[in-house]
A tleap script that builds the chain and sets N, CA, C and O, in Angstrom:
source leaprc.protein.ff14SB
mol = sequence {
  NMET ILE ASP GLU HIE PHE ASN ALA ILE LEU
  PRO ASN PHE PHE ASP ALA ILE GLY LEU MET
  LEU MET ILE ARG ILE THR HIE GLN GLN GLN
  LEU ILE MET SER ARG ARG ARG VAL PRO CYS
  LEU ASP SER TYR LEU ASP LYS LEU ASN VAL
  ASN TYR GLY ASP GLY GLN LEU ASP LEU ASN
  LEU GLU ARG LEU ARG VAL ALA VAL ASP ASP
  LEU LEU VAL LYS LEU ALA ARG MET PHE SER
  ARG PRO LYS HIE GLN THR ILE PHE LEU ILE
  ASN ASN TYR ASP MET ILE LEU ALA VAL LEU
  GLU GLU GLU ILE CLYS
}
set mol.1.N position { -14.762 -12.628 77.707 }
set mol.1.CA position { -14.406 -11.609 78.014 }
set mol.1.C position { -14.337 -10.370 77.297 }
set mol.1.O position { -14.995 -9.340 77.152 }
set mol.2.N position { -13.165 -10.947 76.870 }
set mol.2.CA position { -13.664 -9.722 74.803 }
set mol.2.C position { -15.234 -9.255 74.616 }
set mol.2.O position { -15.898 -8.269 74.936 }
set mol.3.N position { -15.426 -10.264 74.052 }
set mol.3.CA position { -16.624 -10.372 73.589 }
set mol.3.C position { -17.497 -9.004 74.140 }
set mol.3.O position { -17.757 -7.928 73.601 }
set mol.4.N position { -17.947 -9.820 76.026 }
set mol.4.CA position { -18.327 -8.675 76.610 }
set mol.4.C position { -17.573 -7.612 77.051 }
set mol.4.O position { -18.357 -6.754 77.457 }
set mol.5.N position { -16.161 -7.165 77.197 }
set mol.5.CA position { -15.853 -6.087 76.701 }
set mol.5.C position { -16.062 -4.900 75.242 }
set mol.5.O position { -15.886 -3.682 75.220 }
set mol.6.N position { -16.302 -5.420 74.631 }
set mol.6.CA position { -16.445 -4.867 73.103 }
set mol.6.C position { -17.548 -4.129 73.366 }
set mol.6.O position { -17.602 -2.914 73.556 }
set mol.7.N position { -19.039 -5.481 73.369 }
set mol.7.CA position { -20.368 -5.272 73.843 }
set mol.7.C position { -21.026 -3.937 74.254 }
set mol.7.O position { -22.058 -3.398 73.854 }
set mol.8.N position { -19.678 -3.398 75.609 }
set mol.8.CA position { -20.178 -2.640 76.652 }
set mol.8.C position { -19.876 -1.548 75.438 }
set mol.8.O position { -20.802 -1.158 74.727 }
set mol.9.N position { -18.412 -1.048 75.237 }
set mol.9.CA position { -17.911 -0.071 75.055 }
set mol.9.C position { -18.477 0.463 73.428 }
set mol.9.O position { -18.710 1.630 73.114 }
set mol.10.N position { -18.577 -0.464 72.755 }
set mol.10.CA position { -18.833 -0.377 71.228 }
set mol.10.C position { -19.835 0.474 70.847 }
set mol.10.O position { -19.734 1.371 70.010 }
set mol.11.N position { -21.003 0.110 71.610 }
set mol.11.CA position { -22.509 1.239 71.407 }
set mol.11.C position { -21.605 3.101 71.459 }
set mol.11.O position { -21.781 3.912 70.550 }
set mol.12.N position { -20.849 3.350 72.505 }
set mol.12.CA position { -20.993 4.768 72.656 }
set mol.12.C position { -19.166 4.675 72.334 }
set mol.12.O position { -18.405 4.895 73.276 }
set mol.13.N position { -18.873 4.498 71.610 }
set mol.13.CA position { -17.339 4.491 70.713 }
set mol.13.C position { -17.565 5.443 69.914 }
set mol.13.O position { -18.630 5.301 69.315 }
set mol.14.N position { -16.772 6.714 69.563 }
set mol.14.CA position { -17.113 7.530 68.209 }
set mol.14.C position { -15.927 7.835 68.315 }
set mol.14.O position { -15.769 8.899 68.914 }
set mol.15.N position { -14.857 7.258 67.923 }
set mol.15.CA position { -13.388 7.689 67.639 }
set mol.15.C position { -13.643 6.822 66.345 }
set mol.15.O position { -13.534 5.598 66.415 }
set mol.16.N position { -14.016 7.511 65.049 }
set mol.16.CA position { -13.594 7.102 63.997 }
set mol.16.C position { -12.293 6.504 63.482 }
set mol.16.O position { -12.224 5.289 63.297 }
set mol.17.N position { -11.478 7.137 63.292 }
set mol.17.CA position { -9.833 6.333 63.404 }
set mol.17.C position { -9.522 5.080 63.922 }
set mol.17.O position { -9.243 3.981 63.443 }
set mol.18.N position { -9.672 5.648 65.258 }
set mol.18.CA position { -9.405 4.252 65.997 }
set mol.18.C position { -10.492 2.599 65.888 }
set mol.18.O position { -10.285 1.386 65.903 }
set mol.19.N position { -11.794 3.637 65.769 }
set mol.19.CA position { -12.657 1.689 64.817 }
set mol.19.C position { -11.741 1.147 63.257 }
set mol.19.O position { -11.294 0.001 63.192 }
set mol.20.N position { -11.552 2.261 61.969 }
set mol.20.CA position { -11.338 2.236 61.413 }
set mol.20.C position { -9.678 0.906 61.527 }
set mol.20.O position { -9.403 -0.164 60.984 }
set mol.21.N position { -8.928 1.900 62.632 }
set mol.21.CA position { -7.276 1.184 63.193 }
set mol.21.C position { -8.325 -0.520 63.557 }
set mol.21.O position { -8.237 -1.530 62.858 }
set mol.22.N position { -9.067 -0.398 64.585 }
set mol.22.CA position { -9.541 -1.888 65.104 }
set mol.22.C position { -9.587 -3.003 64.032 }
set mol.22.O position { -9.052 -4.112 64.034 }
set mol.23.N position { -10.666 -2.175 62.781 }
set mol.23.CA position { -11.166 -3.098 61.645 }
set mol.23.C position { -10.117 -3.844 61.218 }
set mol.23.O position { -10.173 -5.074 61.223 }
set mol.24.N position { -8.868 -3.047 60.731 }
set mol.24.CA position { -7.766 -2.915 59.635 }
set mol.24.C position { -6.940 -4.214 60.582 }
set mol.24.O position { -6.815 -5.348 60.118 }
set mol.25.N position { -6.451 -3.839 61.886 }
set mol.25.CA position { -6.176 -4.484 62.592 }
set mol.25.C position { -6.164 -6.250 62.288 }
set mol.25.O position { -5.232 -7.021 62.063 }
set mol.26.N position { -7.390 -6.422 62.380 }
set mol.26.CA position { -8.303 -7.780 62.885 }
set mol.26.C position { -7.727 -8.383 61.250 }
set mol.26.O position { -7.000 -9.311 60.897 }
set mol.27.N position { -8.407 -7.424 60.618 }
set mol.27.CA position { -8.578 -7.963 59.079 }
set mol.27.C position { -7.153 -8.447 58.691 }
set mol.27.O position { -6.974 -9.609 58.325 }
set mol.28.N position { -6.041 -7.455 58.784 }
set mol.28.CA position { -4.453 -8.241 58.959 }
set mol.28.C position { -3.925 -9.404 59.348 }
set mol.28.O position { -3.318 -10.148 58.576 }
set mol.29.N position { -4.169 -9.702 60.887 }
set mol.29.CA position { -4.383 -11.002 62.127 }
set mol.29.C position { -5.325 -12.020 60.913 }
set mol.29.O position { -4.796 -13.108 60.690 }
set mol.30.N position { -6.432 -11.781 60.271 }
set mol.30.CA position { -6.770 -13.186 59.650 }
set mol.30.C position { -6.056 -12.820 58.503 }
set mol.30.O position { -6.295 -13.880 57.925 }
set mol.31.N position { -5.488 -12.303 57.824 }
set mol.31.CA position { -4.325 -12.839 56.676 }
set mol.31.C position { -3.291 -13.259 57.217 }
set mol.31.O position { -2.576 -13.736 56.336 }
set mol.32.N position { -2.678 -13.363 58.517 }
set mol.32.CA position { -1.577 -13.893 58.671 }
set mol.32.C position { -1.708 -15.320 59.033 }
set mol.32.O position { -0.932 -16.267 58.905 }
set mol.33.N position { -3.371 -15.177 59.710 }
set mol.33.CA position { -3.610 -16.523 60.606 }
set mol.33.C position { -3.750 -17.217 58.926 }
set mol.33.O position { -3.054 -18.221 58.773 }
set mol.34.N position { -4.278 -16.933 58.130 }
set mol.34.CA position { -4.566 -17.630 57.001 }
set mol.34.C position { -3.387 -18.016 55.775 }
set mol.34.O position { -3.717 -18.701 54.808 }
set mol.35.N position { -2.308 -17.612 55.903 }
set mol.35.CA position { -1.410 -18.036 55.177 }
set mol.35.C position { -0.094 -18.721 56.170 }
set mol.35.O position { 1.078 -19.041 55.973 }
set mol.36.N position { -1.060 -18.727 57.337 }
set mol.36.CA position { 0.277 -19.340 58.417 }
set mol.36.C position { -1.022 -20.826 57.984 }
set mol.36.O position { -0.327 -21.820 58.196 }
set mol.37.N position { -1.788 -21.107 57.734 }
set mol.37.CA position { -3.206 -21.785 57.808 }
set mol.37.C position { -3.119 -22.148 58.859 }
set mol.37.O position { -2.658 -23.246 59.170 }
set mol.38.N position { -3.786 -20.823 60.072 }
set mol.38.CA position { -3.745 -21.432 61.447 }
set mol.38.C position { -5.662 -20.818 61.443 }
set mol.38.O position { -5.970 -19.891 62.192 }
set mol.39.N position { -6.766 -21.502 60.501 }
set mol.39.CA position { -7.706 -21.186 60.726 }
set mol.39.C position { -8.600 -21.394 61.904 }
set mol.39.O position { -9.793 -21.396 61.599 }
set mol.40.N position { -8.378 -21.540 62.963 }
set mol.40.CA position { -8.834 -21.743 64.601 }
set mol.40.C position { -10.267 -20.396 64.858 }
set mol.40.O position { -11.476 -20.503 65.062 }
set mol.41.N position { -9.410 -19.318 64.724 }
set mol.41.CA position { -9.829 -18.272 65.107 }
set mol.41.C position { -10.771 -17.312 63.667 }
set mol.41.O position { -11.187 -16.156 63.737 }
set mol.42.N position { -10.887 -18.344 62.375 }
set mol.42.CA position { -11.546 -17.362 61.686 }
set mol.42.C position { -13.293 -16.916 62.034 }
set mol.42.O position { -13.848 -15.946 61.518 }
set mol.43.N position { -13.936 -17.854 62.997 }
set mol.43.CA position { -15.475 -17.651 62.989 }
set mol.43.C position { -15.006 -16.549 63.946 }
set mol.43.O position { -15.233 -15.554 63.258 }
set mol.44.N position { -14.545 -16.144 64.989 }
set mol.44.CA position { -14.293 -15.421 65.914 }
set mol.44.C position { -13.626 -13.937 65.880 }
set mol.44.O position { -13.609 -13.259 66.908 }
set mol.45.N position { -13.164 -13.535 64.854 }
set mol.45.CA position { -12.826 -13.077 64.014 }
set mol.45.C position { -13.638 -11.708 63.401 }
set mol.45.O position { -13.649 -10.483 63.524 }
set mol.46.N position { -14.252 -12.715 62.716 }
set mol.46.CA position { -15.931 -12.474 61.500 }
set mol.46.C position { -16.806 -11.717 62.228 }
set mol.46.O position { -17.523 -10.846 61.735 }
set mol.47.N position { -16.761 -12.118 63.770 }
set mol.47.CA position { -18.226 -11.388 64.627 }
set mol.47.C position { -18.019 -9.773 64.404 }
set mol.47.O position { -18.816 -8.949 64.852 }
set mol.48.N position { -17.033 -9.482 63.772 }
set mol.48.CA position { -17.249 -7.906 63.188 }
set mol.48.C position { -18.058 -8.183 62.227 }
set mol.48.O position { -18.250 -7.169 61.557 }
set mol.49.N position { -18.687 -9.179 61.799 }
set mol.49.CA position { -19.576 -8.823 59.819 }
set mol.49.C position { -20.523 -9.507 59.855 }
set mol.49.O position { -21.260 -9.769 58.905 }
set mol.50.N position { -20.665 -10.064 61.512 }
set mol.50.CA position { -21.939 -10.785 61.147 }
set mol.50.C position { -23.243 -10.452 61.431 }
set mol.50.O position { -24.133 -11.292 61.558 }
set mol.51.N position { -23.434 -8.973 61.562 }
set mol.51.CA position { -24.665 -8.697 61.368 }
set mol.51.C position { -24.780 -7.683 59.566 }
set mol.51.O position { -25.781 -7.081 59.179 }
set mol.52.N position { -23.718 -7.777 58.962 }
set mol.52.CA position { -23.255 -7.432 57.867 }
set mol.52.C position { -23.494 -9.027 56.476 }
set mol.52.O position { -24.006 -9.155 55.364 }
set mol.53.N position { -22.925 -9.711 57.242 }
set mol.53.CA position { -22.899 -10.989 56.233 }
set mol.53.C position { -22.027 -11.023 55.276 }
set mol.53.O position { -21.893 -12.006 54.546 }
set mol.54.N position { -21.017 -9.445 55.129 }
set mol.54.CA position { -20.423 -9.546 53.720 }
set mol.54.C position { -18.915 -10.261 53.970 }
set mol.54.O position { -18.275 -10.996 53.217 }
set mol.55.N position { -18.665 -9.866 55.035 }
set mol.55.CA position { -16.836 -9.918 55.593 }
set mol.55.C position { -16.084 -9.467 55.125 }
set mol.55.O position { -14.924 -9.742 55.431 }
set mol.56.N position { -16.467 -8.281 53.867 }
set mol.56.CA position { -15.230 -7.446 53.606 }
set mol.56.C position { -15.054 -6.033 54.040 }
set mol.56.O position { -15.786 -5.049 54.150 }
set mol.57.N position { -13.739 -6.327 54.256 }
set mol.57.CA position { -13.506 -4.992 55.212 }
set mol.57.C position { -13.519 -3.631 54.037 }
set mol.57.O position { -13.535 -2.552 54.629 }
set mol.58.N position { -13.517 -3.534 52.889 }
set mol.58.CA position { -14.235 -3.019 52.215 }
set mol.58.C position { -15.526 -2.145 52.501 }
set mol.58.O position { -15.432 -0.986 52.905 }
set mol.59.N position { -16.353 -2.574 52.342 }
set mol.59.CA position { -17.546 -2.616 52.964 }
set mol.59.C position { -17.941 -1.688 54.052 }
set mol.59.O position { -18.659 -0.700 54.207 }
set mol.60.N position { -17.096 -2.500 54.779 }
set mol.60.CA position { -17.186 -1.927 56.337 }
set mol.60.C position { -16.944 -0.309 56.588 }
set mol.60.O position { -17.721 0.460 57.155 }
set mol.61.N position { -15.493 0.036 55.941 }
set mol.61.CA position { -15.206 1.204 55.886 }
set mol.61.C position { -15.392 2.158 55.144 }
set mol.61.O position { -14.742 3.181 55.362 }
set mol.62.N position { -16.299 2.120 54.084 }
set mol.62.CA position { -17.431 2.600 53.650 }
set mol.62.C position { -18.440 3.233 54.061 }
set mol.62.O position { -18.922 4.273 53.611 }
set mol.63.N position { -19.023 2.119 55.596 }
set mol.63.CA position { -20.065 2.434 56.256 }
set mol.63.C position { -19.899 3.254 56.941 }
set mol.63.O position { -20.630 4.196 57.249 }
set mol.64.N position { -18.420 2.845 57.411 }
set mol.64.CA position { -17.600 3.622 58.128 }
set mol.64.C position { -17.763 5.216 58.211 }
set mol.64.O position { -18.177 5.935 59.121 }
set mol.65.N position { -17.217 5.542 56.745 }
set mol.65.CA position { -17.263 6.915 56.018 }
set mol.65.C position { -18.426 7.570 55.792 }
set mol.65.O position { -18.505 8.797 55.859 }
set mol.66.N position { -19.405 6.806 55.510 }
set mol.66.CA position { -20.906 7.374 55.223 }
set mol.66.C position { -21.396 8.042 57.059 }
set mol.66.O position { -21.889 9.140 57.316 }
set mol.67.N position { -21.031 6.915 58.051 }
set mol.67.CA position { -21.712 7.541 59.185 }
set mol.67.C position { -21.390 8.863 59.379 }
set mol.67.O position { -22.064 9.851 59.671 }
set mol.68.N position { -19.647 8.591 59.049 }
set mol.68.CA position { -18.604 10.285 59.472 }
set mol.68.C position { -19.142 11.192 58.612 }
set mol.68.O position { -19.109 12.403 58.831 }
set mol.69.N position { -19.706 10.625 57.509 }
set mol.69.CA position { -20.066 11.673 56.615 }
set mol.69.C position { -21.362 12.277 57.054 }
set mol.69.O position { -21.348 13.490 57.266 }
set mol.70.N position { -22.318 11.714 57.200 }
set mol.70.CA position { -23.730 11.507 58.185 }
set mol.70.C position { -23.592 12.623 59.096 }
set mol.70.O position { -24.006 13.732 58.759 }
set mol.71.N position { -23.041 12.427 60.228 }
set mol.71.CA position { -22.652 13.123 61.252 }
set mol.71.C position { -22.576 13.967 61.311 }
set mol.71.O position { -23.331 14.704 61.946 }
set mol.72.N position { -21.156 14.447 60.366 }
set mol.72.CA position { -20.677 16.371 60.285 }
set mol.72.C position { -22.093 17.268 59.455 }
set mol.72.O position { -22.651 18.325 59.749 }
set mol.73.N position { -22.279 16.435 58.504 }
set mol.73.CA position { -23.499 16.673 57.800 }
set mol.73.C position { -24.972 17.021 59.199 }
set mol.73.O position { -25.354 18.160 59.466 }
set mol.74.N position { -25.203 16.498 59.471 }
set mol.74.CA position { -25.992 16.454 61.016 }
set mol.74.C position { -25.602 17.491 62.726 }
set mol.74.O position { -26.204 17.970 63.688 }
set mol.75.N position { -24.089 17.339 62.129 }
set mol.75.CA position { -23.706 18.724 63.234 }
set mol.75.C position { -23.629 19.710 62.884 }
set mol.75.O position { -23.372 20.645 63.643 }
set mol.76.N position { -23.927 19.922 60.948 }
set mol.76.CA position { -23.658 21.467 60.132 }
set mol.76.C position { -24.793 21.513 60.729 }
set mol.76.O position { -24.758 22.122 61.798 }
set mol.77.N position { -26.174 20.926 60.310 }
set mol.77.CA position { -27.174 21.258 60.307 }
set mol.77.C position { -27.546 22.476 61.643 }
set mol.77.O position { -28.336 23.414 61.533 }
set mol.78.N position { -26.655 22.094 62.970 }
set mol.78.CA position { -27.016 23.082 64.168 }
set mol.78.C position { -26.857 24.169 63.654 }
set mol.78.O position { -27.861 24.875 63.741 }
set mol.79.N position { -25.834 24.717 63.036 }
set mol.79.CA position { -26.078 26.261 62.570 }
set mol.79.C position { -26.922 26.865 61.613 }
set mol.79.O position { -26.892 26.541 60.425 }
set mol.80.N position { -27.630 27.676 62.047 }
set mol.80.CA position { -28.833 28.222 61.579 }
set mol.80.C position { -28.406 28.916 60.032 }
set mol.80.O position { -29.303 28.827 59.194 }
set mol.81.N position { -27.173 29.568 59.600 }
set mol.81.CA position { -26.945 30.273 58.094 }
set mol.81.C position { -26.502 29.100 57.620 }
set mol.81.O position { -25.867 28.331 58.342 }
set mol.82.N position { -26.780 28.839 56.384 }
set mol.82.CA position { -25.800 27.940 54.821 }
set mol.82.C position { -24.451 28.255 55.387 }
set mol.82.O position { -23.599 27.383 55.561 }
set mol.83.N position { -24.312 29.254 55.612 }
set mol.83.CA position { -22.544 29.576 55.641 }
set mol.83.C position { -22.258 29.324 56.703 }
set mol.83.O position { -21.243 28.627 56.703 }
set mol.84.N position { -22.524 29.471 57.405 }
set mol.84.CA position { -21.629 28.819 58.689 }
set mol.84.C position { -21.693 26.787 58.624 }
set mol.84.O position { -20.907 25.918 59.003 }
set mol.85.N position { -22.862 26.763 58.039 }
set mol.85.CA position { -22.664 25.292 57.742 }
set mol.85.C position { -21.518 24.611 56.772 }
set mol.85.O position { -21.044 23.482 56.899 }
set mol.86.N position { -21.221 25.523 55.843 }
set mol.86.CA position { -20.517 25.622 54.571 }
set mol.86.C position { -19.596 25.105 55.475 }
set mol.86.O position { -19.377 23.896 55.541 }
set mol.87.N position { -18.886 26.153 56.368 }
set mol.87.CA position { -17.502 26.663 56.878 }
set mol.87.C position { -17.052 25.162 57.959 }
set mol.87.O position { -15.956 24.646 58.181 }
set mol.88.N position { -17.984 24.931 58.285 }
set mol.88.CA position { -18.006 23.861 59.581 }
set mol.88.C position { -17.676 23.009 58.816 }
set mol.88.O position { -16.678 22.350 59.108 }
set mol.89.N position { -18.380 22.729 57.600 }
set mol.89.CA position { -17.646 21.568 56.518 }
set mol.89.C position { -16.686 21.206 56.268 }
set mol.89.O position { -16.180 20.111 56.516 }
set mol.90.N position { -16.165 22.339 55.575 }
set mol.90.CA position { -14.924 22.681 55.347 }
set mol.90.C position { -13.578 22.313 55.911 }
set mol.90.O position { -12.557 21.823 55.429 }
set mol.91.N position { -14.114 22.916 57.661 }
set mol.91.CA position { -13.082 23.067 58.316 }
set mol.91.C position { -12.912 21.722 58.857 }
set mol.91.O position { -11.753 21.350 59.041 }
set mol.92.N position { -14.144 20.706 59.225 }
set mol.92.CA position { -13.721 19.608 59.513 }
set mol.92.C position { -12.948 18.781 58.389 }
set mol.92.O position { -11.803 18.329 58.368 }
set mol.93.N position { -13.996 18.746 57.457 }
set mol.93.CA position { -13.233 18.033 56.315 }
set mol.93.C position { -11.552 18.379 55.834 }
set mol.93.O position { -10.740 17.643 55.273 }
set mol.94.N position { -11.446 19.567 56.227 }
set mol.94.CA position { -9.371 19.659 56.136 }
set mol.94.C position { -8.904 19.365 57.161 }
set mol.94.O position { -7.703 19.100 57.217 }
set mol.95.N position { -9.825 19.314 58.447 }
set mol.95.CA position { -8.880 19.203 59.296 }
set mol.95.C position { -8.829 16.717 59.398 }
set mol.95.O position { -7.912 16.155 59.996 }
set mol.96.N position { -9.605 16.169 58.920 }
set mol.96.CA position { -9.720 14.775 58.729 }
set mol.96.C position { -8.761 14.357 57.783 }
set mol.96.O position { -8.228 13.266 57.986 }
set mol.97.N position { -8.373 15.143 56.587 }
set mol.97.CA position { -7.552 15.161 55.320 }
set mol.97.C position { -5.815 15.601 56.452 }
set mol.97.O position { -4.726 15.064 56.252 }
set mol.98.N position { -5.986 16.233 57.100 }
set mol.98.CA position { -4.719 17.006 57.692 }
set mol.98.C position { -4.182 15.320 58.552 }
set mol.98.O position { -3.167 14.644 58.381 }
set mol.99.N position { -5.159 15.153 59.302 }
set mol.99.CA position { -4.629 14.161 60.227 }
set mol.99.C position { -4.624 12.887 59.186 }
set mol.99.O position { -3.947 11.981 59.672 }
set mol.100.N position { -5.102 12.582 58.065 }
set mol.100.CA position { -5.052 11.198 57.830 }
set mol.100.C position { -3.428 11.322 56.454 }
set mol.100.O position { -2.902 10.346 55.919 }
set mol.101.N position { -3.081 12.607 56.270 }
set mol.101.CA position { -2.119 12.483 55.769 }
set mol.101.C position { -0.877 12.910 56.634 }
set mol.101.O position { 0.181 13.136 56.047 }
set mol.102.N position { -0.945 13.019 57.858 }
set mol.102.CA position { 0.023 12.751 58.725 }
set mol.102.C position { 0.497 11.562 59.231 }
set mol.102.O position { 1.643 11.224 59.529 }
set mol.103.N position { -0.876 10.797 59.299 }
set mol.103.CA position { -0.843 9.233 58.916 }
set mol.103.C position { 0.316 8.699 58.600 }
set mol.103.O position { 1.312 8.218 59.140 }
set mol.104.N position { -0.248 9.000 57.246 }
set mol.104.CA position { 0.190 7.883 55.741 }
set mol.104.C position { 1.731 8.193 55.873 }
set mol.104.O position { 2.517 7.332 55.477 }
set mol.105.N position { 2.350 9.710 56.560 }
set mol.105.CA position { 3.493 9.952 56.069 }
set mol.105.C position { 4.376 8.909 57.106 }
set mol.105.O position { 5.598 8.813 56.989 }
savepdb mol mol.pdb
quit
């Protein structure tokens, strides 16, 4: 049931912070289960990485960061003037940093 739900919503899921949180929570849960020597859900929880084969949280977060960056550059290209493109990127990167800094506090 959970797999069906995620397979239905993830293709249209554009909340980068939410996705990173989901990845982080899953990774933390795996660490807790590993320390408790309860490996029964390892294969299920690794299905976040089955297409990539690396199983590394850092690589997945880097892929997400690159995807967000590519999206912002693509959206910036919608502006015809290079100055407006640069302003768009600066404003969005500033907003991302502000949100992340607030969450870290």
